[in-house]
TORSEKOL-283520 format. One line per 10 residues: number of its first residue (from 1); their letters; for each residue x, y, z of C-alpha. Coordinates in steps of 0.001 Angstrom, whole numbers, plus 500000, padded with zeros to 6 digits. Layout:
N
NUM = A = X/Y/Z; ...
***
This chain:
750
1 = XXXXXXXXXX = 729338/088901/847851; 730823/086324/845490; 729892/083270/847518; 728757/081267/844462; 731801/081907/842296; 734131/079342/843952; 731570/076649/843157; 731099/077647/839526; 733158/074668/838378; 730335/072340/839382
11 = XXXXXXXXXX = 727875/073727/836818; 729084/071627/833837; 729164/068471/835968; 725615/068733/837335; 723848/067032/834353; 726489/064282/833997; 725165/061783/836628; 722105/061030/834492; 724296/060078/831534; 726432/057824/833733
21 = XXXXXXXXXX = 723426/056228/835443; 721659/055486/832165; 724813/054205/830475; 725891/051932/833331; 722312/050870/834013; 721664/049789/830435; 724987/047942/830458; 724592/045994/833702; 720885/046064/834728; 718942/046949/831551
31 = XXXXXXXXXX = 715533/045700/832708; 715582/047623/835989; 716864/050738/834238; 714059/050608/831691; 711480/050300/834462; 712902/053431/836103; 713107/055432/832899; 710569/058092/833941; 712430/058601/837214; 715694/059060/835333
41 = XXXXXXXXXX = 714012/061562/833027; 712716/063478/836044; 716225/063396/837543; 717680/064923/834392; 715166/067789/834623; 715897/068256/838326; 719670/068374/837886; 719466/070856/835018; 717159/072987/837174; 719858/073042/839851
51 = XXXXXXXXXX = 722335/074201/837212; 719841/076933/836264; 719654/078113/839887; 723462/078347/840032; 723489/080259/836742; 720806/082709/837886; 722645/083386/841150; 725887/084070/839275; 724043/086305/836817; 722477/088356/839613
61 = XXXXXXXXXX = 725933/088976/841021; 727169/089960/837576; 724283/092389/837121; 725095/093819/840527; 728514/094796/839268; 730709/091941/840470; 734070/091573/838804; 735099/088798/836441; 736104/085647/838314; 738588/083049/837086
71 = XXXXXXXXXX = 740012/079996/838821; 742726/077757/837367; 744262/074378/838141; 747693/073492/836828; 747653/070403/834653; 750952/070314/832740; 753966/072424/833693; 757418/072250/832107; 760211/074737/831539; 758829/075763/828155
81 = XXXXXXXXXX = 755140/074925/828401; 752310/075161/830906; 748646/074239/830548; 745986/075041/833100; 742346/074077/833302; 739739/076170/835038; 736562/078163/834665; 735766/081768/833832; 732694/083629/835075; 731671/086864/833422
91 = XXXXXXXXXX = 728574/088317/831783; 728962/086187/828648; 729151/083012/830723; 726071/084086/832677; 724044/084744/829535; 724930/081481/827857; 724461/079388/831014; 720927/080676/831567; 720094/080230/827896; 721355/076633/827799
101 = XXXXXXXXXX = 719661/075581/831034; 716278/077207/830414; 715887/075870/826890; 717342/072533/828001; 714761/072136/830775; 711905/072905/828405; 713199/070416/825855; 713641/067686/828479; 710057/068104/829700; 708810/068155/826120
111 = XXXXXXXXXX = 710834/065058/825206; 709324/062958/827981; 706027/062875/826109; 707317/063224/822569; 709696/060261/822849; 707572/058224/825253; 706894/055344/822865; 710347/055372/821291; 712568/052393/822046; 715535/054708/822476
121 = XXXXXXXXXX = 713892/056800/825208; 716677/056294/827745; 719422/056643/825177; 717845/059927/824101; 717937/061374/827620; 721509/060170/828106; 722567/062041/824971; 720649/065164/826001; 722230/065275/829460; 725704/064779/828012
131 = XXXXXXXXXX = 725056/067537/825497; 723904/069975/828183; 727001/069197/830246; 729243/069735/827221; 727666/073076/826363; 727933/074294/829952; 731572/073220/829979; 732145/075092/826733; 730761/078421/827961; 732601/078270/831307
141 = XXXXXXXXXX = 735988/077376/829775; 738895/079642/830630; 741223/078856/827718; 741215/077800/824087; 742312/074200/824672; 739464/073650/827103; 737025/075206/824657; 738269/072890/821911; 737769/069801/824097; 734165/070683/824900
151 = XXXXXXXXXX = 733713/071836/821309; 734433/068273/820217; 732139/066844/822899; 729327/069009/821519; 730124/067713/818026; 729931/064114/819253; 726526/064759/820828; 725328/066407/817639; 726401/063395/815606; 724632/060993/817969
161 = XXXXXXXXXX = 721422/063007/818178; 721074/063806/814480; 721531/060115/813727; 719386/059019/816659; 717104/057057/814332; 720136/055525/812640; 718089/052804/810948; 716781/055464/808579; 719197/055954/805688; 718374/059670/805612
171 = XXXXXXXXXX = 719247/060084/809301; 722469/058108/808918; 723492/060236/805939; 722542/063449/807742; 724688/062765/810803; 727644/061829/808604; 727182/065023/806604; 727101/067096/809781; 730173/065313/811117; 732256/065763/807971
181 = XXXXXXXXXX = 731238/069390/807449; 732107/070254/811034; 735434/068428/810698; 736448/071058/808168; 735706/073866/810602; 737172/072053/813602; 740449/071432/811795; 740672/075134/811021; 739864/075950/814653; 742664/073695/815896
191 = XXXXXXXXXX = 745181/075262/813518; 744066/078733/814605; 744484/077853/818288; 748002/076525/817685; 748843/079612/815616; 747736/081964/818400; 749807/080012/820891; 752781/080371/818562; 752277/084154/818599; 751392/084788/822254
201 = XXXXXXXXXX = 752669/081697/824089; 749415/081315/826016; 746012/079672/825721; 744395/081725/828522; 742051/084424/827282; 743247/087246/829483; 746936/086555/828923; 746311/086084/825221; 744549/089461/824884; 747168/091334/826918
211 = XXXXXXXXXX = 750133/089814/825069; 748488/090379/821698; 747721/094031/822474; 751291/094587/823659; 752766/093004/820539; 750432/094971/818303; 751299/098211/820104; 755015/097567/819634; 754540/096549/815965; 756338/093261/816619
221 = XXXXXXXXXX = 753673/091035/815152; 753232/089529/811716; 749863/090875/810554; 749556/088325/807769; 750099/085393/810131; 747696/086813/812719; 745059/087332/810032; 745522/083749/808888; 745173/082384/812433; 742053/084402/813224
231 = XXXXXXXXXX = 740538/083380/809878; 741070/079748/810835; 739416/080391/814185; 736491/081949/812375; 736308/078878/810121; 735385/076819/813181; 732591/079266/813976; 731388/079154/810360; 730902/075387/810493; 729374/075202/813969
241 = XXXXXXXXXX = 726989/078123/813438; 725984/077034/809905; 727333/080044/808048; 727940/080104/804311; 729562/078059/802798; 729556/075359/805541; 725826/075633/806214; 724811/072557/804216; 724604/070244/807243; 721917/072203/809106
251 = XXXXXXXXXX = 718816/071455/806961; 719653/067754/806798; 720110/067707/810568; 716326/067982/810814; 716279/064189/810390; 716823/063986/814127; 713894/064078/816572; 712173/067448/816816; 713319/068182/820422; 716870/067954/819105
261 = XXXXXXXXXX = 716086/070500/816441; 714836/072846/819166; 717759/072308/821533; 720787/071898/819302; 719912/073515/815987; 717962/076520/817218; 719227/077626/820614; 722477/076093/821820; 724860/074172/819571; 724616/076579/816651
271 = XXXXXXXXXX = 725209/079348/819184; 728622/077855/820004; 730214/079516/816986; 728724/082881/817975; 729972/082333/821519; 733502/081704/820229; 733484/084990/818290; 732079/086818/821331; 734699/085319/823649; 737523/086295/821283
281 = XXXXXXXXXX = 735927/089615/820352; 738771/091721/821856; 741103/089884/819482; 738932/090152/816378; 738048/093813/816903; 741735/094753/816592; 741825/093341/813045; 739606/095397/810692; 739959/093010/807758; 738768/090073/809843
291 = XXXXXXXXXX = 735835/092093/811156; 734838/092962/807605; 735177/089315/806596; 732920/088276/809498; 730299/090843/808525; 730501/089787/804860; 729937/086114/805693; 727109/087176/807986; 725227/089220/805387; 725651/086514/802726
301 = XXXXXXXXXX = 724241/083959/805163; 721372/086275/806073; 720186/086653/802508; 720967/083112/801373; 719120/081477/804257; 716037/083602/803617; 715927/082828/799898; 716396/079099/800454; 713488/079034/802919; 710991/080383/800381
311 = XXXXXXXXXX = 709967/077114/798684; 710700/074417/801256; 707733/072181/801981; 709188/070400/805026; 708165/072486/808038; 711335/071750/810003; 713582/072409/807021; 711920/075800/806523; 712661/076624/810154; 716224/075354/809698
321 = XXXXXXXXXX = 716904/077806/806889; 715283/080482/809025; 717765/079605/811778; 720598/079921/809293; 719387/083370/808253; 718970/084639/811815; 722404/083345/812785; 723655/085377/809853; 722122/088481/811469; 723957/087673/814697
331 = XXXXXXXXXX = 727255/087142/812877; 726707/090361/810914; 726275/092271/814172; 729513/090803/815514; 731322/091784/812326; 730186/095396/812445; 731156/095679/816111; 727638/095633/817541; 728517/093253/820364; 725483/093910/822530
341 = XXXXXXXXXX = 722927/093705/819708; 724463/090433/818534; 724160/088713/821905; 720744/090263/822444; 719473/088745/819196; 721131/085452/820088; 718966/085299/823205; 715695/086459/821686; 716079/084264/818624; 716934/081222/820747
351 = XXXXXXXXXX = 713692/081381/822714; 711552/082228/819701; 713054/079550/817468; 712939/076903/820210; 709233/077736/820531; 708729/077333/816784; 710548/074017/816621; 708628/072631/819579; 705464/073891/817913; 706391/072091/814702
361 = XXXXXXXXXX = 706882/068926/816735; 703421/069341/818227; 702012/069780/814711; 703834/066683/813474; 702590/064783/816502; 699019/065875/815830; 699301/064778/812188; 700651/061342/813084; 698788/059056/810662; 699256/055631/812261
371 = XXXXXXXXXX = 699639/054497/815869; 703302/053709/816475; 704380/055432/813286; 707239/057890/813751; 705778/061410/814115; 708718/063074/812377; 707809/061362/809100; 704832/063618/808543; 706488/067002/808165; 705178/068038/804773
381 = XXXXXXXXXX = 703193/071285/804912; 701472/070303/801677; 699551/067692/803654; 698565/070125/806392; 696248/073118/806515; 693107/073863/808460; 694609/072855/811814; 693436/075944/813693; 690348/074378/815239; 692119/071107/816028
391 = XXXXXXXXXX = 695253/072460/817735; 694332/075939/819065; 697041/076138/821747; 699755/075021/819364; 698456/077497/816803; 698551/080393/819289; 702076/079673/820510; 703315/079106/816971; 701810/082432/815908; 703633/084218/818739
401 = XXXXXXXXXX = 706942/082712/817648; 706227/083595/814028; 705389/087214/814850; 708486/087487/817004; 710754/086202/814260; 709110/088562/811786; 710093/091478/814026; 706628/092593/815108; 706589/094680/818332; 706523/094197/821239
411 = XXXXXXXXXX = 707737/090610/820853; 711317/089623/821610; 713057/089555/818231; 711740/092995/817300; 713991/094762/819815; 717161/092888/818931; 716717/092732/815160; 715887/096427/815016; 719181/097235/816745; 721089/095143/814215
421 = XXXXXXXXXX = 719311/096782/811278; 720080/100264/812593; 723733/099449/813249; 724108/097860/809809; 722863/101080/808204; 725541/103056/810058; 728177/100533/808961; 727330/100009/805282; 724268/101049/803248; 724693/097988/801003
431 = XXXXXXXXXX = 724663/095643/803975; 721694/097530/805390; 719678/097174/802178; 720308/093426/802148; 719474/093152/805859; 716225/095108/805515; 715236/093117/802419; 715830/089893/804306; 713610/091168/807109; 710778/091329/804568
441 = XXXXXXXXXX = 711635/087859/803242; 711640/086536/806804; 708119/087800/807375; 707055/086307/804049; 708378/082777/804486; 707456/082551/808163; 703832/083474/807457; 703925/081123/804497; 704738/078341/806954; 702013/079513/809314
451 = XXXXXXXXXX = 699328/079816/806620; 700157/076526/804894; 699937/074793/808255; 696938/076383/809949; 694943/078274/807306; 692507/076968/804717; 691397/073349/804644; 692987/070023/805385; 694920/068944/802311; 695118/065249/803028
461 = XXXXXXXXXX = 693494/062202/801490; 691833/059536/803616; 690954/056120/802234; 688215/053947/803718; 688322/050216/804256; 686626/049644/800907; 689140/051820/799088; 686766/054728/798364; 687988/058287/798840; 686273/060293/801568
471 = XXXXXXXXXX = 688160/063572/801434; 689867/065835/798999; 693029/067600/798008; 693459/071143/796699; 695924/072070/794022; 696878/075709/794459; 698903/076898/791516; 700476/079954/790047; 701627/078092/786971; 698214/077981/785297
481 = XXXXXXXXXX = 697974/074183/785324; 695267/071950/786714; 697348/069219/788306; 694642/066674/789008; 696577/063427/788643; 698058/062116/791865; 700601/059392/792498; 699176/057447/795417; 701323/055763/797981; 700687/052195/799035
491 = XXXXXXXXXX = 697907/051563/801540; 699394/051287/805039; 697140/050065/807828; 693892/051534/806532; 695407/055000/806134; 696742/056441/802905; 698494/059741/802449; 698277/061150/798980; 701290/063157/797916; 702537/064327/794570
501 = XXXXXXXXXX = 705992/063829/793162; 708687/066481/793493; 708095/068033/790094; 704363/068486/790647; 704538/069684/794253; 705644/073144/793207; 702023/074037/792531; 701431/074448/796251; 703963/077162/796969; 703215/080250/794903
511 = XXXXXXXXXX = 699448/080156/795159; 697489/082327/792789; 694755/080129/791368; 692898/077391/793229; 691562/074278/791505; 688915/072399/793403; 689619/068675/793450; 686657/067479/795507; 684491/068243/798536; 685823/070190/801481
521 = XXXXXXXXXX = 687360/068035/804165; 685566/069739/807009; 682203/069234/805312; 682741/065499/805472; 684018/065035/809026; 685390/067239/811758; 688081/064734/812623; 689224/061296/811567; 689261/058280/813851; 690759/054875/813275
531 = XXXXXXXXXX = 688695/052091/814851; 690091/048730/815878; 687926/046105/817617; 685179/048716/818117; 687582/051018/820017; 688940/054392/818941; 692703/054059/819012; 693631/057281/817233; 692015/060641/816692; 693195/062764/813825
541 = XXXXXXXXXX = 694151/065575/814071; 694448/066209/817809; 695996/068633/820277; 699143/067491/822072; 699313/066508/825726; 700026/068922/828555; 703710/067944/828881; 704197/069039/825284; 702111/072203/825590; 703634/073366/828903
551 = XXXXXXXXXX = 707157/074055/827532; 705626/075814/824548; 703577/078084/826812; 706639/078870/828964; 708705/079693/825878; 705836/081866/824650; 706096/083809/827892; 709834/084265/827313; 709089/085403/823766; 706703/088018/825112
561 = XXXXXXXXXX = 708868/089529/827864; 712544/088791/827174; 712830/091627/824672; 712148/094234/827363; 715418/093359/829123; 717435/095055/826381; 715458/098106/825292; 718171/100458/824012; 716981/103705/825613; 719875/105248/827478
571 = XXXXXXXXXX = 718750/108852/827507; 715360/107868/828896; 715886/105984/832139; 713823/102832/831808; 714371/100117/834456; 714340/097352/831847; 717833/097837/830377; 719208/094909/832389; 720981/093360/829446; 722991/096524/828836
581 = XXXXXXXXXX = 724422/096461/832356; 724858/092715/832114; 727147/092946/829090; 729208/095848/830393; 732032/093792/832017; 732775/091847/828838; 732599/094940/826677; 735011/096783/828958; 737719/094340/827950; 737848/096301/824709
591 = XXXXXXXXXX = 738704/099534/826556; 736053/101294/824537; 732381/102111/824927; 730133/100595/822283; 726929/102071/823702; 725053/104618/821708; 722262/106954/822664; 718824/106439/821232; 715880/108689/821998; 712212/107968/821454
601 = XXXXXXXXXX = 711874/109920/818221; 714835/108284/816505; 713743/104847/817696; 710169/105254/816406; 711381/106398/812982; 713790/103491/812609; 711352/100939/813981; 708528/102138/811733; 710583/101413/808649; 711570/097881/809698
611 = XXXXXXXXXX = 708058/097030/810908; 706564/098329/807661; 708824/096010/805682; 707795/093110/807901; 704100/093872/807441; 704628/094084/803697; 706106/090574/803721; 703177/089346/805808; 700728/090946/803373; 702344/089260/800362
621 = XXXXXXXXXX = 702314/085896/802149; 698647/086346/803076; 697881/087420/799516; 699456/084291/798029; 698829/081697/800729; 695543/082811/802198; 692487/080595/802299; 691030/079060/799160; 688110/081466/799284; 690360/084523/799242
631 = XXXXXXXXXX = 692276/083050/796311; 689066/082933/794288; 688159/086482/795290; 691474/088008/794233; 691634/086054/790971; 689567/088576/789020; 691626/091460/790414; 694838/089782/789289; 693506/089219/785777; 692887/092942/785394
641 = XXXXXXXXXX = 696635/093555/785496; 697470/090820/782997; 696647/092539/779742; 699805/091487/777930; 700731/087848/777650; 704531/088375/777326; 704614/089952/780776; 702884/086906/782204; 705406/084609/780524; 708277/086674/781924
651 = XXXXXXXXXX = 706708/086569/785381; 706267/082798/785175; 709893/082361/784195; 711061/084597/787017; 708976/082703/789554; 710270/079404/788173; 713842/080608/788644; 713122/081718/792205; 711335/078488/793016; 714015/076241/791534
661 = XXXXXXXXXX = 716766/078186/793297; 715036/077861/796661; 713732/074324/796287; 717127/073014/795110; 718939/074750/797986; 720677/077213/795747; 722354/074302/793934; 725085/074438/796587; 724690/070782/797575; 724771/069852/793909
671 = XXXXXXXXXX = 727958/071880/793465; 729607/070166/796438; 728541/066760/795167; 729786/067440/791657; 733108/069096/792403; 734077/067874/795861; 732409/064591/796708; 732904/062973/793319; 736451/064242/792931; 737366/063082/796416
681 = XXXXXXXXXX = 735930/059675/795611; 737905/059550/792366; 741053/060546/794226; 740340/057883/796828; 739836/055269/794133; 743072/056340/792434; 744954/056187/795723; 743454/052793/796460; 744440/051535/793020; 748007/052854/793452
691 = XXXXXXXXXX = 748249/051260/796876; 746831/047943/795663; 748834/047705/792440; 752121/049442/793225; 752705/049335/796980; 751090/045938/797469; 752624/044830/794159; 756152/045521/795402; 755497/043737/798665; 753842/040778/796992
701 = XXXXXXXXXX = 756543/040710/794290; 759318/040455/796862; 757477/037594/798501; 756922/035794/795199; 760555/036218/794139; 761751/034954/797493; 759464/031978/797173; 760723/031007/793711; 764387/031578/794662; 763894/029335/797648
711 = XXXXXXXXXX = 762268/026697/795526; 765111/026920/792986; 767828/026670/795605; 766015/023715/797092; 766354/021799/793805; 770056/022665/793430; 771176/020864/796577; 772381/017256/796298; 773281/016531/799916; 777027/016204/799061
721 = XXXXXXXXXX = 779591/018360/800881; 782053/018085/798016; 779511/019603/795635; 778836/022517/798015; 782590/023160/798404; 783051/023111/794618; 780282/025696/794135; 781631/027874/796942; 785240/027822/795709; 784132/028422/792136
731 = XXXXXXXXXX = 782107/031476/793152; 784961/032905/795200; 787422/032311/792368; 785161/034092/789886; 784809/037123/792204; 788588/037274/792775; 789344/037073/789068; 786731/039792/788359; 788196/042016/791034; 791744/041504/789683
741 = XXXXXXXXXX = 790672/042411/786157; 788944/045578/787341; 792006/046564/789323; 794254/046055/786360; 792229/047740/783659; 790092/050255/785556; 792346/050755/788571; 789336/050592/790834; 788686/047476/792892; 785152/046205/793316
***
């Protein structure tokens, strides 16, 4: 029956041997370890596959109706305090374990090829294995202290992986930014954990919920203090899951290798904050103000992430803001009490976004300009376009992920996002309007990414050996300017990318008029090749290898079918509602039924509205970012509606405001730099000055005075005992006389 449950503790430890082998091997036998690097990579995949088998077996038992299983070991026991470590197996653990292991396996296989020529290949796999172990330990934890320990392990792995290419200043700054931002949330999480222990006297989830419910029922609890503690707990989730206002680290985290973006910042680490809210959901749901606060932060993050993704030109940064927005949907669902829809969207989004990030890595790899040059350098969508015939498999998988994220049926995210949109309408019409509007923005910016990358013509400049230009660049503008002057980069190994400065690059993002800058790239050559010693050493662009394409195809399959596991038809008996049964044990902790009945008619009406909004966003994106030919065709139609010049000026100003807001990240980073970073630095400088001048001044002054007194006393001595006795007796006589005078006149001896 529950034969696997007693061995559930082994799941977090399964990936650890690879980390230990690589670490000890590089320390003691580095040459032999480097020769066996492919074997170690295969071992990491094998061990995580074993963890997946354990997770699937546990999940099958959970689906079959098995009870929640918990096992504890006593660690510290005193008269007033006890702390136990253990593991907890329920539906939430099952979901997260399968999610972590499946995405982790795909990323490990993908990384073998993607990082093959990187000098840190082994270090990369050591970090990945340690991260997978930490995440599995986090989701199987049975108490808050254990969660906090693995929470910090996950943060360490994030820091190491974001700054993996630490020689890059941008990567070093990004990992520090992620570390500091998460410190804010982690400090709040720690305070919240200690506050809950102060209230309930326990760190264990079950005991904590029971004691809290009993205290709340008896009205013997301080609501203000409980609200403060739960808000601090939520602060940890805000930082880890990149919610407003602690979201600023996520876009910069794209400086890490692309597999890290897929694993940590799309599917697993950012899901840790959602997992914390889901695990403590019975506690949060009893506090209406906290639930409203969670939903408010969620809807702000939803809309903010979508608006900031509109004008990004870095393909990974666009996907990062998309991740932020979708995590906002998940947090919104938690806040409005839609537990099942939240976790459902967490799963569907994880697979779809992991697919998109791996697809972006394949695109970056195909656009790699120089042999040995880091593929993650070339992430600018301005330099892409026309890749459809060069990378057809990548294009197909990327399109599936894009359609899924846009909410197009029958792909995965459609089912989960539609549930969240419907529940948000029942909760608050204002929230629903913002959520539906963001669904349209999501379709717009995701198809903008797709069209800028695959549609049209290659927007890249190639320079021959003799310095002559053999291809062209297109300036697509809505601003009515012919930006024909380019700022060329230096020639690097026979290959020159031509890119415009930040102020001029805006012409590529709200395309309305196309200005031809030269001959079409595909009319000159179907692909570029760099020759060295009469051998072709690089073909540009090119499709990725099979070990990169295989994980993308598997994730595409998940994107196609995973949504059917949670179809919310309860009146019509469909055998695909596995997820509903799967989540039932965790939901029953609330002693209430959150299921709702949906029939076919109601579902079709609701879905039609959300899908129509998504198609409208896709239409606008296609209208603005379609091929160059379509831009010329629609130009005359646009001019028909521009009879009055003032309206055009107003439109230009509005688009400039939107662009500047999105491109400059909503000015939030600027605000933090101006009011927090600079002020903290000034405070640090002031503190340093006070310490150096006052504290050190006192210490140094005492030393200097002692030195001069010693030197003075040294000169007083004459080596005669009679002189010393005379000084001594004189001093004593003076003190006695002074004491006698005080006693006589003041009546108070010294």
